[in-house]
C-alpha positions as CSV (number, residue, x, y, z in Angstrom):
1,M,0.0,0.0,0.0
2,G,1.2,3.5,-0.8
3,R,1.7,6.0,1.9
4,F,-1.1,8.5,2.4
5,N,0.4,11.9,1.9
6,F,-1.8,14.3,4.0
7,S,0.2,17.4,3.2
8,D,-0.3,16.9,-0.6
9,T,-4.0,16.5,-0.1
10,A,-4.3,19.5,2.1
11,R,-2.3,21.5,-0.3
12,Q,-4.6,20.5,-3.2
13,L,-7.7,21.3,-1.1
14,F,-6.3,24.7,-0.1
15,I,-5.6,25.5,-3.8
16,S,-9.1,24.4,-4.8
17,I,-10.7,26.6,-2.1
18,L,-8.5,29.5,-2.9
19,A,-9.4,29.3,-6.6
20,T,-13.1,29.2,-5.8
21,V,-12.8,32.3,-3.5
22,I,-10.8,34.1,-6.2
23,S,-13.4,33.1,-8.8
24,I,-16.2,34.4,-6.6
25,I,-14.3,37.7,-5.9
26,L,-13.6,38.2,-9.6
27,T,-17.2,37.4,-10.6
28,F,-18.7,39.9,-8.1
29,G,-15.9,42.4,-8.7
30,V,-16.5,42.4,-12.4
31,A,-20.2,42.6,-12.0
32,H,-19.8,45.6,-9.6
33,L,-17.4,47.3,-12.0
34,V,-19.8,46.8,-14.9
35,E,-22.7,48.2,-12.8
36,K,-20.6,51.1,-11.7
37,N,-19.7,51.9,-15.3
38,R,-23.3,51.5,-16.3
39,Q,-24.4,54.0,-13.6
40,A,-21.6,56.4,-14.6
41,E,-22.8,56.3,-18.3
42,K,-26.4,56.7,-17.2
43,R,-25.4,59.7,-15.1
44,R,-23.5,61.2,-18.0
45,Q,-26.4,60.8,-20.4
46,M,-28.8,62.3,-18.0
47,S,-26.5,65.3,-17.4
48,M,-26.0,65.9,-21.2
49,M,-29.8,65.7,-21.7
50,V,-30.4,68.5,-19.1
51,I,-27.4,70.6,-20.2
52,H,-28.5,70.3,-23.9
53,D,-32.0,71.3,-22.9
54,I,-30.8,74.4,-21.1
55,D,-28.5,75.3,-24.1
56,E,-31.6,75.2,-26.3
57,S,-33.4,77.6,-24.0
58,I,-30.3,79.9,-24.1
59,S,-30.4,79.8,-27.9
60,N,-34.1,80.7,-27.7
61,I,-33.5,83.7,-25.4
62,K,-30.7,84.9,-27.8
63,N,-33.3,84.7,-30.6
64,L,-35.7,86.8,-28.5
65,L,-33.1,89.4,-28.1
66,K,-32.3,89.4,-31.8
67,N,-36.0,89.7,-32.6
68,E,-36.3,92.6,-30.2
69,E,-33.4,94.5,-31.8
70,N,-34.5,93.7,-35.4
71,G,-38.1,94.8,-34.7
72,W,-36.9,98.0,-33.0
73,E,-34.6,98.8,-36.0
74,A,-37.5,98.2,-38.5
75,T,-39.8,100.4,-36.4
76,R,-37.3,103.1,-36.0
77,Y,-36.5,103.1,-39.7
78,S,-40.2,103.2,-40.6
79,M,-40.8,106.1,-38.1
80,D,-37.9,108.1,-39.7
81,H,-39.6,107.7,-43.1
82,K,-43.3,107.8,-42.1
83,D,-43.9,110.8,-44.4
84,N,-42.9,108.7,-47.4
85,L,-43.8,105.1,-46.4
86,K,-43.8,103.9,-50.0
87,A,-40.0,104.4,-50.0
88,V,-39.8,101.8,-47.2
89,S,-39.6,98.2,-48.3
90,R,-42.8,96.1,-47.6
91,D,-40.7,93.6,-45.7
92,T,-39.5,96.3,-43.3
93,L,-43.1,97.5,-42.7
94,I,-44.3,94.0,-42.1
95,S,-41.5,93.5,-39.6
96,F,-42.7,96.7,-37.9
97,L,-46.2,95.4,-37.7
98,N,-45.1,92.0,-36.4
99,Y,-43.1,93.8,-33.7
100,I,-46.1,95.6,-32.3
101,I,-49.0,93.2,-33.0
102,S,-50.1,90.7,-30.3
103,A,-51.8,88.1,-32.4
104,T,-48.7,86.7,-34.1
105,F,-47.3,83.1,-34.0
106,D,-43.9,83.3,-32.5
107,T,-42.1,80.1,-31.7
108,H,-39.5,82.0,-29.7
109,L,-42.1,82.8,-27.1
110,Q,-42.4,79.1,-26.3
111,F,-40.0,76.8,-24.4
112,D,-40.0,73.1,-24.6
113,K,-40.4,71.9,-21.1
114,S,-40.6,68.1,-21.6
115,N,-37.0,67.5,-20.4
116,E,-37.7,69.7,-17.4
117,S,-40.7,67.6,-16.5
118,I,-38.6,64.4,-16.7
119,F,-35.9,66.0,-14.5
120,N,-38.4,67.2,-11.9
121,S,-40.8,64.3,-11.8
122,S,-38.4,61.3,-11.9
123,Q,-36.9,60.3,-8.6
124,D,-34.5,58.1,-10.7
125,S,-33.0,61.2,-12.3
126,W,-32.2,62.7,-8.9
127,N,-30.7,59.4,-7.7
128,T,-28.7,59.1,-10.9
129,L,-27.3,62.6,-10.9
130,S,-26.6,62.7,-7.1
131,D,-24.4,65.9,-7.4
132,M,-26.3,68.5,-5.4
133,S,-24.4,71.4,-7.0
134,F,-25.4,70.2,-10.4
135,I,-29.0,69.8,-9.4
136,R,-29.2,73.2,-7.8
137,N,-27.8,74.8,-10.9
138,V,-30.4,73.1,-13.1
139,Q,-33.2,74.1,-10.7
140,K,-32.0,77.8,-10.8
141,C,-32.0,77.7,-14.7
142,Y,-35.5,76.3,-14.9
143,H,-36.7,78.7,-12.3
144,L,-35.3,81.7,-14.3
145,R,-36.8,80.3,-17.4
146,S,-40.2,80.1,-15.7
147,I,-39.9,83.7,-14.5
148,L,-39.1,84.8,-18.0
149,E,-41.9,82.9,-19.6
150,D,-44.4,84.5,-17.1
151,Q,-43.0,88.0,-17.7
152,L,-43.2,87.6,-21.5
153,Q,-46.9,87.1,-21.1
154,N,-47.7,89.4,-18.2
155,W,-45.1,92.2,-17.7
156,V,-46.4,95.6,-18.8
157,Y,-43.2,96.3,-20.8
158,F,-43.8,93.2,-23.0
159,K,-47.4,94.2,-23.7
160,R,-47.5,95.0,-27.4
161,P,-49.2,98.2,-28.7
162,I,-51.8,96.5,-30.8
163,N,-53.8,94.4,-28.3
164,E,-55.5,91.1,-29.1
165,E,-58.9,92.6,-30.0
166,E,-57.3,95.2,-32.3
167,S,-55.1,92.4,-33.8
168,Y,-58.2,90.4,-34.5
169,Q,-59.9,93.3,-36.3
170,I,-56.8,93.9,-38.4
171,L,-56.2,90.2,-39.4
172,M,-59.9,89.7,-40.2
173,N,-59.8,92.7,-42.6
174,S,-58.0,91.2,-45.6
175,N,-58.0,94.5,-47.5
176,V,-55.7,96.0,-44.9
177,L,-52.9,93.6,-45.8
178,F,-53.4,93.3,-49.5
179,E,-54.5,96.8,-50.7
180,D,-51.7,99.3,-50.7
181,E,-53.8,102.3,-49.6
182,S,-55.2,100.4,-46.6
183,F,-51.8,98.9,-45.7
184,Y,-50.0,102.2,-45.7
185,A,-52.8,103.8,-43.8
186,L,-52.5,101.1,-41.1
187,C,-48.7,101.6,-40.8
188,S,-49.0,105.3,-40.7
189,K,-51.6,105.1,-37.9
190,W,-49.6,102.9,-35.6
191,L,-46.3,104.7,-36.3
192,G,-47.9,107.8,-34.9
193,D,-49.5,106.1,-31.9
194,E,-48.3,106.9,-28.4
195,R,-48.4,103.2,-27.5
196,T,-45.8,102.4,-30.2
197,K,-43.5,105.1,-28.9
198,Y,-43.9,103.8,-25.3
199,Y,-43.1,100.2,-26.5
200,M,-40.1,101.5,-28.4
201,D,-38.9,103.5,-25.3
202,N,-39.0,100.4,-23.1
203,L,-36.8,98.3,-25.3
204,E,-34.0,98.4,-22.7
205,N,-36.3,97.2,-19.9
206,R,-37.1,94.1,-22.0
207,K,-33.5,93.6,-23.0
208,Y,-32.4,93.9,-19.3
209,L,-34.7,91.0,-18.3
210,L,-33.7,88.9,-21.3
211,N,-30.0,89.5,-20.7
212,Y,-30.3,88.9,-16.9
213,V,-31.8,85.4,-17.5
214,L,-29.5,84.7,-20.4
215,E,-26.3,85.5,-18.5
216,N,-27.3,83.6,-15.4
217,C,-28.4,80.5,-17.4
218,I,-25.1,80.6,-19.4
219,G,-23.1,80.8,-16.2
220,L,-25.0,78.0,-14.4
221,N,-24.9,75.7,-17.4
222,E,-21.2,76.3,-18.1
223,A,-20.5,75.5,-14.4
224,N,-22.4,72.2,-14.9
225,K,-20.3,71.4,-18.0
226,F,-17.2,71.6,-15.8
227,L,-18.8,69.6,-13.0
228,T,-19.6,66.7,-15.4
229,N,-16.6,67.1,-17.7
230,V,-19.0,67.5,-20.7
231,T,-17.5,69.3,-23.7
232,D,-19.2,71.1,-26.6
233,K,-18.2,68.2,-28.8
234,D,-19.9,65.7,-26.4
235,L,-23.1,67.8,-26.6
236,K,-23.0,68.0,-30.4
237,E,-22.6,64.2,-30.6
238,F,-25.3,63.7,-28.1
239,A,-27.7,66.0,-30.1
240,E,-26.9,64.1,-33.3
241,K,-27.0,60.6,-31.8
242,T,-29.3,58.2,-33.4
243,L,-30.3,54.7,-32.4
244,G,-30.5,53.6,-36.1
245,E,-27.6,52.8,-38.4
246,V,-26.5,55.7,-40.5
247,R,-26.3,54.8,-44.2
248,R,-24.5,57.5,-46.1
249,A,-25.6,58.2,-49.7
250,T,-23.2,57.5,-52.5
251,G,-23.2,59.0,-56.0
252,K,-25.0,55.9,-57.2
253,T,-27.6,55.7,-54.5
254,I,-28.6,59.4,-54.5
255,A,-28.9,59.8,-58.3
256,G,-32.4,60.4,-59.5
257,K,-35.5,62.4,-58.5
258,W,-36.5,62.9,-54.9
259,V,-39.7,64.6,-53.6
260,S,-40.1,66.0,-50.1
261,V,-42.2,64.3,-47.5
262,S,-44.4,67.3,-46.5
263,G,-47.9,68.7,-46.4
264,D,-50.2,69.3,-49.3
265,D,-49.4,73.0,-49.7
266,T,-45.6,72.6,-49.9
267,S,-43.5,70.5,-52.1
268,I,-39.8,70.3,-52.9
269,E,-38.4,68.3,-55.8
270,M,-34.6,67.5,-56.0
271,Y,-33.1,66.2,-59.2
272,F,-29.6,64.7,-58.7
273,N,-28.8,64.0,-62.4
274,P,-26.2,61.3,-63.3
275,D,-24.0,64.0,-64.9
276,N,-23.8,65.7,-61.5
277,T,-26.1,68.6,-62.4
278,L,-28.7,69.6,-59.9
279,T,-32.2,71.1,-60.0
280,C,-34.3,72.1,-57.0
281,V,-37.9,73.0,-57.5
282,C,-40.0,74.4,-54.6
283,S,-43.8,75.0,-54.7
284,Y,-45.9,76.8,-52.2
285,M,-49.7,77.0,-52.4
286,V,-51.1,80.4,-51.4
287,T,-54.7,81.0,-50.4
288,S,-56.6,84.1,-49.7
289,S,-60.1,85.2,-48.8
290,I,-60.3,87.4,-51.9
291,F,-60.1,84.6,-54.4
292,Y,-61.1,80.9,-54.8
293,G,-58.5,78.3,-55.4
294,K,-54.7,78.5,-54.8
295,I,-51.9,80.4,-56.4
296,S,-48.8,78.2,-56.9
297,L,-45.6,80.0,-56.0
298,D,-42.9,78.1,-57.8
299,S,-39.1,78.7,-57.3
300,K,-36.3,77.0,-59.2
301,R,-32.6,76.7,-58.6
302,W,-29.9,74.8,-60.4
303,G,-26.3,73.9,-60.1
304,R,-24.3,70.8,-59.5
305,W,-23.8,68.2,-56.8
306,E,-20.9,66.0,-55.6
307,I,-20.1,63.5,-52.8
308,V,-17.0,64.4,-50.9
309,K,-16.1,61.6,-48.4
310,D,-19.3,61.3,-46.3
311,S,-20.8,64.7,-47.3
312,L,-23.1,65.8,-50.0
313,I,-22.0,69.1,-51.4
314,L,-24.6,71.3,-53.3
315,H,-23.3,74.1,-55.5
316,F,-25.8,76.7,-56.7
317,A,-24.8,79.3,-59.2
318,P,-25.5,82.9,-57.9
319,E,-27.9,83.6,-60.8
320,S,-29.6,80.3,-60.7
321,F,-33.0,81.3,-59.3
322,S,-36.4,82.0,-60.8
323,L,-39.7,82.7,-59.1
324,V,-43.1,82.5,-60.7
325,A,-46.6,83.0,-59.3
326,N,-49.0,80.7,-61.2
327,D,-52.6,82.0,-60.8
328,S,-54.2,79.8,-63.5
329,S,-56.2,77.8,-60.9
330,I,-57.9,80.8,-59.1
331,T,-61.1,82.7,-59.7
332,Y,-62.3,85.9,-58.2
333,K,-64.9,88.7,-58.5
334,P,-64.0,91.4,-61.1
335,E,-63.8,94.1,-58.4
336,M,-61.1,92.1,-56.7
337,K,-58.7,92.1,-59.7
338,D,-56.5,94.9,-58.4
339,S,-56.2,93.2,-55.0
340,V,-55.2,89.9,-56.6
341,N,-52.7,91.6,-58.8
342,S,-51.2,93.3,-55.7
343,I,-50.8,89.9,-54.1
344,I,-49.1,88.5,-57.2
345,R,-46.7,91.5,-57.3
346,D,-45.9,91.0,-53.6
347,L,-45.3,87.2,-54.1
348,T,-42.8,87.9,-56.9
349,S,-41.2,91.0,-55.5
350,D,-37.4,91.4,-54.9
351,E,-38.0,91.0,-51.2
352,M,-39.8,87.7,-51.7
353,V,-37.0,86.5,-54.1
354,R,-34.4,87.2,-51.4
355,R,-36.5,85.5,-48.8
356,M,-37.2,82.4,-50.9
357,K,-33.5,82.0,-51.9
358,S,-32.7,81.6,-48.2
359,E,-35.7,79.4,-47.4
360,V,-34.5,75.9,-48.2
361,F,-30.8,75.9,-49.1
362,P,-29.3,79.3,-48.2
363,G,-26.0,80.1,-49.9
364,E,-24.2,79.0,-52.9
365,R,-22.2,76.1,-51.4
366,I,-24.1,73.9,-48.9
367,S,-22.5,70.9,-47.1
368,C,-24.9,68.3,-45.9
369,S,-24.9,64.9,-44.2
370,T,-27.1,62.2,-45.6
371,N,-28.9,59.1,-44.3
372,L,-30.7,56.5,-46.4
373,D,-33.4,54.3,-45.0
374,P,-32.8,50.5,-45.4
375,S,-35.0,50.4,-48.6
376,G,-33.0,53.1,-50.2
377,K,-36.2,54.9,-51.1
378,K,-36.2,57.6,-48.4
379,L,-33.4,60.1,-47.8
380,E,-32.6,62.5,-45.0
381,I,-30.4,65.5,-45.9
382,T,-29.1,67.7,-43.0
383,T,-27.2,70.9,-43.4
384,T,-24.3,71.9,-41.2
385,E,-26.7,74.4,-39.5
386,G,-29.0,71.5,-38.5
387,A,-31.9,72.0,-40.9
388,S,-33.2,68.7,-42.2
389,L,-35.1,67.8,-45.3
390,H,-36.8,64.4,-45.8
391,L,-37.3,63.1,-49.3
392,A,-38.7,60.0,-51.0
393,R,-38.3,58.5,-54.4
């Protein structure tokens, strides 16, 4: 019989137990590390969501300030030429009226509060962020934004000269906007009104509040970027992030005719010809209470296109623009002929040409990113400024 070696057996048992313990430690250690990394990534994503949301509000406030200054300049210029309003461009006079009229649709007066609701209502977001300095900064920003939103609606200095009832009367009277005599009479009336002067005189009060909120929100949000080590590049990538696979268009896959996915009254056709020439046709249907049917306002631009690495580059020649108002589908009473002709003149005026040229693809060289759907029949084009156009074959 062989000798029983207890020391060897004990050694093997010890090694086996040690290996088991190490395995358990490694298993739980790795799981803990994975969970820690997951929580860190979750915290970073939540932080970027909130920071990006406040950056969007900051951009909105900057637009409000820009609108205030542009409206004030248009009004001041109109006032300086009120004795000869026909020498003032119609665009300037319309900007003046939009500046003082209450019943206008202005997206800058609205803030998207969906992310704020998520932040405030979700206990998980508070547990995830955990950093009280960050949370306090966010709360201060949202509080300032709430104060501004309330003041935009209720503060006397933001009350526009033409109140809602007067705005209603003006907008319901189509002749005021389309007949030259009535239009200039309306402008002349309000340029001489004391309420307009009062509104003009209180520009600095409005700008003071806007700048106060703006500067505080910028400071608080920049502090949060440092607290979370979030860079502007991180935020740009976060804003552009998509869950789907990006399929960049190639010269072969983009060639052909594409039509915009849009409403019935707007259409855009893009022709990417095989010889790399390009044609862009935009049509807008215009309605009015003074005629039946719709006027088709058709613009056309042409140039060339190319694919450079992952980007689609559009080149439009400076002179490559035409604008036509097609009134063949409308009917109207004989006494409305002058008014209809006035509308057509406005639709094809030099001011409208300048506006339309900057509507879809502003500039002569536009760099865009592209994304094709899996079928290859739908295309998303996004400019470097962030404007997106969705097209289908």
